[in-house]
Biopython code that builds the backbone (N, CA, C, O; Angstrom):
import numpy as np
from Bio.PDB.StructureBuilder import StructureBuilder

atoms = [
    (1, "ALA", "N", (17.886, 6.755, -12.991)),
    (1, "ALA", "CA", (16.597, 7.422, -13.094)),
    (1, "ALA", "C", (15.485, 6.472, -12.807)),
    (1, "ALA", "O", (15.625, 5.260, -12.970)),
    (2, "LEU", "N", (14.386, 7.012, -12.383)),
    (2, "LEU", "CA", (13.165, 6.267, -12.222)),
    (2, "LEU", "C", (12.336, 6.442, -13.484)),
    (2, "LEU", "O", (11.943, 7.557, -13.827)),
    (3, "VAL", "N", (12.071, 5.335, -14.178)),
    (3, "VAL", "CA", (11.465, 5.414, -15.515)),
    (3, "VAL", "C", (10.064, 4.829, -15.483)),
    (3, "VAL", "O", (9.821, 3.763, -14.918)),
    (4, "THR", "N", (9.141, 5.566, -16.113)),
    (4, "THR", "CA", (7.772, 5.076, -16.307)),
    (4, "THR", "C", (7.508, 5.044, -17.795)),
    (4, "THR", "O", (7.828, 5.994, -18.509)),
    (5, "LEU", "N", (6.917, 3.943, -18.272)),
    (5, "LEU", "CA", (6.596, 3.791, -19.708)),
    (5, "LEU", "C", (5.184, 3.237, -19.782)),
    (5, "LEU", "O", (4.881, 2.160, -19.268)),
    (6, "LYS", "N", (4.308, 4.032, -20.457)),
    (6, "LYS", "CA", (2.914, 3.675, -20.575)),
    (6, "LYS", "C", (2.490, 3.735, -22.043)),
    (6, "LYS", "O", (3.022, 4.514, -22.833)),
    (7, "ILE", "N", (1.523, 2.893, -22.378)),
    (7, "ILE", "CA", (0.958, 2.839, -23.740)),
    (7, "ILE", "C", (-0.452, 3.402, -23.728)),
    (7, "ILE", "O", (-1.251, 3.076, -22.850)),
    (8, "TYR", "N", (-0.756, 4.246, -24.703)),
    (8, "TYR", "CA", (-2.087, 4.846, -24.817)),
    (8, "TYR", "C", (-2.694, 4.586, -26.202)),
    (8, "TYR", "O", (-1.963, 4.448, -27.183)),
    (9, "ASN", "N", (-4.004, 4.522, -26.280)),
    (9, "ASN", "CA", (-4.696, 4.415, -27.582)),
    (9, "ASN", "C", (-4.876, 5.846, -28.171)),
    (9, "ASN", "O", (-4.453, 6.826, -27.558)),
    (10, "VAL", "N", (-5.499, 5.948, -29.353)),
    (10, "VAL", "CA", (-5.627, 7.241, -29.987)),
    (10, "VAL", "C", (-6.616, 8.166, -29.261)),
    (10, "VAL", "O", (-6.641, 9.375, -29.493)),
    (11, "LEU", "N", (-7.434, 7.566, -28.370)),
    (11, "LEU", "CA", (-8.375, 8.355, -27.572)),
    (11, "LEU", "C", (-7.706, 8.886, -26.296)),
    (11, "LEU", "O", (-8.324, 9.639, -25.543)),
    (12, "GLY", "N", (-6.480, 8.508, -26.057)),
    (12, "GLY", "CA", (-5.771, 8.951, -24.882)),
    (12, "GLY", "C", (-5.987, 8.038, -23.652)),
    (12, "GLY", "O", (-5.567, 8.370, -22.544)),
    (13, "GLN", "N", (-6.638, 6.906, -23.867)),
    (13, "GLN", "CA", (-6.915, 5.984, -22.747)),
    (13, "GLN", "C", (-5.674, 5.193, -22.515)),
    (13, "GLN", "O", (-5.039, 4.757, -23.475)),
    (14, "GLU", "N", (-5.286, 4.982, -21.243)),
    (14, "GLU", "CA", (-4.120, 4.202, -20.921)),
    (14, "GLU", "C", (-4.448, 2.722, -21.157)),
    (14, "GLU", "O", (-5.432, 2.199, -20.635)),
    (15, "MET", "N", (-3.591, 2.055, -21.964)),
    (15, "MET", "CA", (-3.804, 0.667, -22.332)),
    (15, "MET", "C", (-2.910, -0.281, -21.537)),
    (15, "MET", "O", (-3.304, -1.406, -21.232)),
    (16, "ALA", "N", (-1.681, 0.189, -21.196)),
    (16, "ALA", "CA", (-0.796, -0.688, -20.487)),
    (16, "ALA", "C", (0.299, 0.164, -19.775)),
    (16, "ALA", "O", (0.662, 1.251, -20.226)),
    (17, "THR", "N", (0.776, -0.360, -18.699)),
    (17, "THR", "CA", (1.961, 0.200, -17.986)),
    (17, "THR", "C", (3.068, -0.819, -18.156)),
    (17, "THR", "O", (2.972, -1.930, -17.636)),
    (18, "ILE", "N", (4.101, -0.463, -18.863)),
    (18, "ILE", "CA", (5.234, -1.380, -19.076)),
    (18, "ILE", "C", (6.238, -1.240, -17.942)),
    (18, "ILE", "O", (6.696, -2.247, -17.402)),
    (19, "LEU", "N", (6.586, -0.027, -17.574)),
    (19, "LEU", "CA", (7.477, 0.244, -16.452)),
    (19, "LEU", "C", (6.773, 1.266, -15.538)),
    (19, "LEU", "O", (6.175, 2.229, -16.018)),
    (20, "ASP", "N", (6.855, 1.044, -14.232)),
    (20, "ASP", "CA", (6.267, 1.997, -13.288)),
    (20, "ASP", "C", (7.301, 2.428, -12.262)),
    (20, "ASP", "O", (7.493, 1.774, -11.237)),
    (21, "ARG", "N", (7.966, 3.543, -12.558)),
    (21, "ARG", "CA", (9.026, 4.096, -11.702)),
    (21, "ARG", "C", (10.082, 3.064, -11.412)),
    (21, "ARG", "O", (10.495, 2.903, -10.264)),
    (22, "GLU", "N", (10.536, 2.347, -12.458)),
    (22, "GLU", "CA", (11.599, 1.350, -12.338)),
    (22, "GLU", "C", (12.953, 2.035, -12.334)),
    (22, "GLU", "O", (13.172, 2.955, -13.123)),
    (23, "ASP", "N", (13.855, 1.621, -11.481)),
    (23, "ASP", "CA", (15.176, 2.228, -11.361)),
    (23, "ASP", "C", (16.009, 1.625, -12.533)),
    (23, "ASP", "O", (16.214, 0.414, -12.619)),
    (24, "MET", "N", (16.467, 2.521, -13.412)),
    (24, "MET", "CA", (17.227, 2.102, -14.557)),
    (24, "MET", "C", (18.523, 2.929, -14.643)),
    (24, "MET", "O", (18.549, 4.108, -14.287)),
    (25, "ASN", "N", (19.607, 2.274, -15.130)),
    (25, "ASN", "CA", (20.874, 2.956, -15.324)),
    (25, "ASN", "C", (20.855, 3.759, -16.593)),
    (25, "ASN", "O", (20.024, 3.526, -17.471)),
    (26, "GLU", "N", (21.779, 4.719, -16.703)),
    (26, "GLU", "CA", (21.883, 5.566, -17.884)),
    (26, "GLU", "C", (22.340, 4.714, -19.050)),
    (26, "GLU", "O", (22.905, 3.635, -18.873)),
    (27, "GLY", "N", (22.089, 5.211, -20.227)),
    (27, "GLY", "CA", (22.480, 4.480, -21.466)),
    (27, "GLY", "C", (21.260, 3.852, -22.109)),
    (27, "GLY", "O", (20.128, 4.028, -21.659)),
    (28, "THR", "N", (21.526, 3.117, -23.169)),
    (28, "THR", "CA", (20.496, 2.474, -23.900)),
    (28, "THR", "C", (19.910, 1.298, -23.154)),
    (28, "THR", "O", (20.635, 0.442, -22.646)),
    (29, "GLN", "N", (18.580, 1.264, -23.092)),
    (29, "GLN", "CA", (17.886, 0.161, -22.401)),
    (29, "GLN", "C", (16.916, -0.515, -23.392)),
    (29, "GLN", "O", (16.529, 0.087, -24.393)),
    (30, "GLU", "N", (16.544, -1.719, -23.114)),
    (30, "GLU", "CA", (15.630, -2.455, -23.949)),
    (30, "GLU", "C", (14.552, -3.096, -23.089)),
    (30, "GLU", "O", (14.848, -3.715, -22.067)),
    (31, "VAL", "N", (13.289, -2.943, -23.510)),
    (31, "VAL", "CA", (12.205, -3.508, -22.760)),
    (31, "VAL", "C", (11.288, -4.267, -23.717)),
    (31, "VAL", "O", (10.937, -3.733, -24.770)),
    (32, "GLN", "N", (10.888, -5.498, -23.383)),
    (32, "GLN", "CA", (10.011, -6.248, -24.242)),
    (32, "GLN", "C", (8.572, -5.995, -23.887)),
    (32, "GLN", "O", (8.242, -5.846, -22.711)),
    (33, "PHE", "N", (7.708, -5.944, -24.876)),
    (33, "PHE", "CA", (6.313, -5.653, -24.718)),
    (33, "PHE", "C", (5.489, -6.671, -25.537)),
    (33, "PHE", "O", (5.629, -6.757, -26.757)),
    (34, "ASN", "N", (4.626, -7.439, -24.837)),
    (34, "ASN", "CA", (3.750, -8.387, -25.511)),
    (34, "ASN", "C", (2.472, -7.722, -25.902)),
    (34, "ASN", "O", (1.658, -7.392, -25.039)),
    (35, "ALA", "N", (2.266, -7.511, -27.190)),
    (35, "ALA", "CA", (1.095, -6.824, -27.705)),
    (35, "ALA", "C", (-0.009, -7.764, -28.276)),
    (35, "ALA", "O", (-0.835, -7.374, -29.101)),
    (36, "ASN", "N", (0.035, -8.991, -27.793)),
    (36, "ASN", "CA", (-0.960, -9.959, -28.320)),
    (36, "ASN", "C", (-2.420, -9.541, -28.030)),
    (36, "ASN", "O", (-3.317, -9.879, -28.802)),
    (37, "GLU", "N", (-2.653, -8.837, -26.967)),
    (37, "GLU", "CA", (-4.041, -8.460, -26.614)),
    (37, "GLU", "C", (-4.460, -7.179, -27.309)),
    (37, "GLU", "O", (-5.607, -6.761, -27.152)),
    (38, "PHE", "N", (-3.595, -6.542, -28.063)),
    (38, "PHE", "CA", (-3.928, -5.289, -28.737)),
    (38, "PHE", "C", (-4.238, -5.539, -30.213)),
    (38, "PHE", "O", (-3.642, -6.403, -30.856)),
    (39, "SER", "N", (-5.196, -4.753, -30.732)),
    (39, "SER", "CA", (-5.457, -4.886, -32.161)),
    (39, "SER", "C", (-4.460, -3.967, -32.943)),
    (39, "SER", "O", (-3.815, -3.080, -32.383)),
    (40, "SER", "N", (-4.384, -4.236, -34.237)),
    (40, "SER", "CA", (-3.494, -3.403, -35.087)),
    (40, "SER", "C", (-4.021, -1.972, -35.069)),
    (40, "SER", "O", (-5.224, -1.728, -34.967)),
    (41, "GLY", "N", (-3.112, -1.068, -35.167)),
    (41, "GLY", "CA", (-3.486, 0.362, -35.207)),
    (41, "GLY", "C", (-2.428, 1.255, -34.651)),
    (41, "GLY", "O", (-1.293, 0.832, -34.429)),
    (42, "VAL", "N", (-2.798, 2.515, -34.420)),
    (42, "VAL", "CA", (-1.872, 3.522, -33.897)),
    (42, "VAL", "C", (-2.020, 3.643, -32.436)),
    (42, "VAL", "O", (-3.128, 3.707, -31.904)),
    (43, "TYR", "N", (-0.861, 3.676, -31.755)),
    (43, "TYR", "CA", (-0.795, 3.835, -30.320)),
    (43, "TYR", "C", (0.311, 4.841, -29.993)),
    (43, "TYR", "O", (1.176, 5.133, -30.818)),
    (44, "PHE", "N", (0.257, 5.348, -28.794)),
    (44, "PHE", "CA", (1.274, 6.301, -28.327)),
    (44, "PHE", "C", (1.936, 5.723, -27.108)),
    (44, "PHE", "O", (1.290, 5.049, -26.306)),
    (45, "TYR", "N", (3.241, 5.983, -26.955)),
    (45, "TYR", "CA", (3.909, 5.603, -25.718)),
    (45, "TYR", "C", (4.492, 6.848, -25.075)),
    (45, "TYR", "O", (4.985, 7.740, -25.765)),
    (46, "ARG", "N", (4.436, 6.904, -23.788)),
    (46, "ARG", "CA", (4.958, 7.995, -23.033)),
    (46, "ARG", "C", (6.006, 7.529, -22.070)),
    (46, "ARG", "O", (5.771, 6.625, -21.268)),
    (47, "ILE", "N", (7.184, 8.151, -22.145)),
    (47, "ILE", "CA", (8.307, 7.828, -21.253)),
    (47, "ILE", "C", (8.536, 8.996, -20.362)),
    (47, "ILE", "O", (8.626, 10.133, -20.825)),
    (48, "VAL", "N", (8.634, 8.734, -19.068)),
    (48, "VAL", "CA", (8.957, 9.745, -18.078)),
    (48, "VAL", "C", (10.160, 9.235, -17.314)),
    (48, "VAL", "O", (10.107, 8.148, -16.739)),
    (49, "ALA", "N", (11.254, 10.001, -17.293)),
    (49, "ALA", "CA", (12.469, 9.590, -16.591)),
    (49, "ALA", "C", (12.783, 10.682, -15.539)),
    (49, "ALA", "O", (13.016, 11.837, -15.898)),
    (50, "GLU", "N", (12.788, 10.324, -14.284)),
    (50, "GLU", "CA", (13.065, 11.244, -13.179)),
    (50, "GLU", "C", (14.536, 11.055, -12.763)),
    (50, "GLU", "O", (14.871, 10.009, -12.206)),
    (51, "GLY", "N", (15.405, 12.014, -13.010)),
    (51, "GLY", "CA", (16.791, 11.956, -12.615)),
    (51, "GLY", "C", (16.903, 12.071, -11.054)),
    (51, "GLY", "O", (16.174, 12.837, -10.424)),
    (52, "LEU", "N", (17.812, 11.305, -10.482)),
    (52, "LEU", "CA", (17.971, 11.302, -9.014)),
    (52, "LEU", "C", (19.371, 11.743, -8.633)),
    (52, "LEU", "O", (20.330, 11.440, -9.343)),
    (53, "ASP", "N", (19.503, 12.448, -7.532)),
    (53, "ASP", "CA", (20.818, 12.730, -7.011)),
    (53, "ASP", "C", (21.297, 11.624, -6.085)),
    (53, "ASP", "O", (20.630, 10.598, -5.948)),
    (54, "GLU", "N", (22.447, 11.819, -5.446)),
    (54, "GLU", "CA", (23.040, 10.764, -4.628)),
    (54, "GLU", "C", (22.151, 10.342, -3.458)),
    (54, "GLU", "O", (22.245, 9.214, -2.972)),
    (55, "ASP", "N", (21.287, 11.258, -3.010)),
    (55, "ASP", "CA", (20.381, 10.971, -1.884)),
    (55, "ASP", "C", (19.038, 10.334, -2.342)),
    (55, "ASP", "O", (18.172, 10.048, -1.515)),
    (56, "GLY", "N", (18.880, 10.119, -3.663)),
    (56, "GLY", "CA", (17.641, 9.581, -4.157)),
    (56, "GLY", "C", (16.545, 10.605, -4.319)),
    (56, "GLY", "O", (15.376, 10.238, -4.440)),
    (57, "VAL", "N", (16.896, 11.906, -4.325)),
    (57, "VAL", "CA", (15.927, 12.963, -4.518)),
    (57, "VAL", "C", (15.855, 13.349, -5.978)),
    (57, "VAL", "O", (16.889, 13.523, -6.623)),
    (58, "ALA", "N", (14.638, 13.487, -6.518)),
    (58, "ALA", "CA", (14.421, 13.810, -7.925)),
    (58, "ALA", "C", (15.004, 15.186, -8.203)),
    (58, "ALA", "O", (14.681, 16.158, -7.520)),
    (59, "THR", "N", (15.869, 15.261, -9.217)),
    (59, "THR", "CA", (16.491, 16.518, -9.591)),
    (59, "THR", "C", (15.981, 17.091, -10.885)),
    (59, "THR", "O", (15.933, 18.311, -11.039)),
    (60, "SER", "N", (15.596, 16.243, -11.824)),
    (60, "SER", "CA", (15.155, 16.748, -13.123)),
    (60, "SER", "C", (14.215, 15.658, -13.693)),
    (60, "SER", "O", (14.274, 14.494, -13.298)),
    (61, "THR", "N", (13.378, 16.066, -14.602)),
    (61, "THR", "CA", (12.424, 15.121, -15.218)),
    (61, "THR", "C", (12.469, 15.310, -16.741)),
    (61, "THR", "O", (12.421, 16.434, -17.241)),
    (62, "TYR", "N", (12.561, 14.182, -17.467)),
    (62, "TYR", "CA", (12.460, 14.180, -18.938)),
    (62, "TYR", "C", (11.236, 13.387, -19.290)),
    (62, "TYR", "O", (10.968, 12.332, -18.714)),
    (63, "GLN", "N", (10.484, 13.914, -20.259)),
    (63, "GLN", "CA", (9.329, 13.137, -20.707)),
    (63, "GLN", "C", (9.101, 13.399, -22.180)),
    (63, "GLN", "O", (9.348, 14.493, -22.688)),
    (64, "THR", "N", (8.622, 12.358, -22.856)),
    (64, "THR", "CA", (8.337, 12.466, -24.268)),
    (64, "THR", "C", (7.218, 11.505, -24.620)),
    (64, "THR", "O", (7.009, 10.490, -23.955)),
    (65, "VAL", "N", (6.496, 11.854, -25.692)),
    (65, "VAL", "CA", (5.419, 11.017, -26.205)),
    (65, "VAL", "C", (5.737, 10.800, -27.679)),
    (65, "VAL", "O", (6.004, 11.732, -28.438)),
    (66, "LYS", "N", (5.694, 9.501, -28.047)),
    (66, "LYS", "CA", (5.936, 9.119, -29.433)),
    (66, "LYS", "C", (4.812, 8.250, -29.970)),
    (66, "LYS", "O", (4.119, 7.561, -29.221)),
    (67, "LYS", "N", (4.650, 8.300, -31.280)),
    (67, "LYS", "CA", (3.627, 7.469, -31.919)),
    (67, "LYS", "C", (4.235, 6.139, -32.361)),
    (67, "LYS", "O", (5.412, 6.076, -32.717)),
    (68, "MET", "N", (3.432, 5.085, -32.336)),
    (68, "MET", "CA", (3.895, 3.835, -32.861)),
    (68, "MET", "C", (2.750, 3.144, -33.591)),
    (68, "MET", "O", (1.583, 3.320, -33.238)),
    (69, "MET", "N", (3.084, 2.369, -34.597)),
    (69, "MET", "CA", (2.104, 1.597, -35.389)),
    (69, "MET", "C", (2.268, 0.138, -35.068)),
    (69, "MET", "O", (3.363, -0.409, -35.192)),
    (70, "LEU", "N", (1.183, -0.507, -34.652)),
    (70, "LEU", "CA", (1.168, -1.952, -34.396)),
    (70, "LEU", "C", (0.509, -2.642, -35.565)),
    (70, "LEU", "O", (-0.657, -2.412, -35.885)),
    (71, "VAL", "N", (1.305, -3.509, -36.200)),
    (71, "VAL", "CA", (0.805, -4.221, -37.373)),
    (71, "VAL", "C", (0.899, -5.704, -37.061)),
    (71, "VAL", "O", (1.968, -6.194, -36.698)),
    (72, "LYS", "N", (-0.214, -6.427, -37.200)),
    (72, "LYS", "CA", (-0.166, -7.896, -36.953)),
    (72, "LYS", "C", (-0.353, -8.632, -38.236)),
    (72, "LYS", "O", (-0.345, -9.863, -38.249)),
]
sb = StructureBuilder()
sb.init_structure("model")
sb.init_model(0)
sb.init_chain("A")
sb.init_seg("    ")
for serial, (resi, resn, name, xyz) in enumerate(atoms, 1):
    if name == "N":
        sb.init_residue(resn, " ", resi, " ")
    sb.init_atom(name, np.array(xyz, "f"), 0.0, 1.0, " ", f" {name:<3s}", serial, name[0])
structure = sb.get_structure()
């Protein structure tokens, strides 16, 4: 799947793009995120995964938004 992972503040402003249509295999994945430039508070992350067929054509899309708390 092609995966996009973005971080947003509580106002809905995009703060960072961690993954931008990166090709990832199925299964559990781990991504490191350096939040040194962010202040403590509530943020949201949005994951969009576009499933691909054998020809590389998008067949389905999964997306979710989750809340996270950053505490320093």
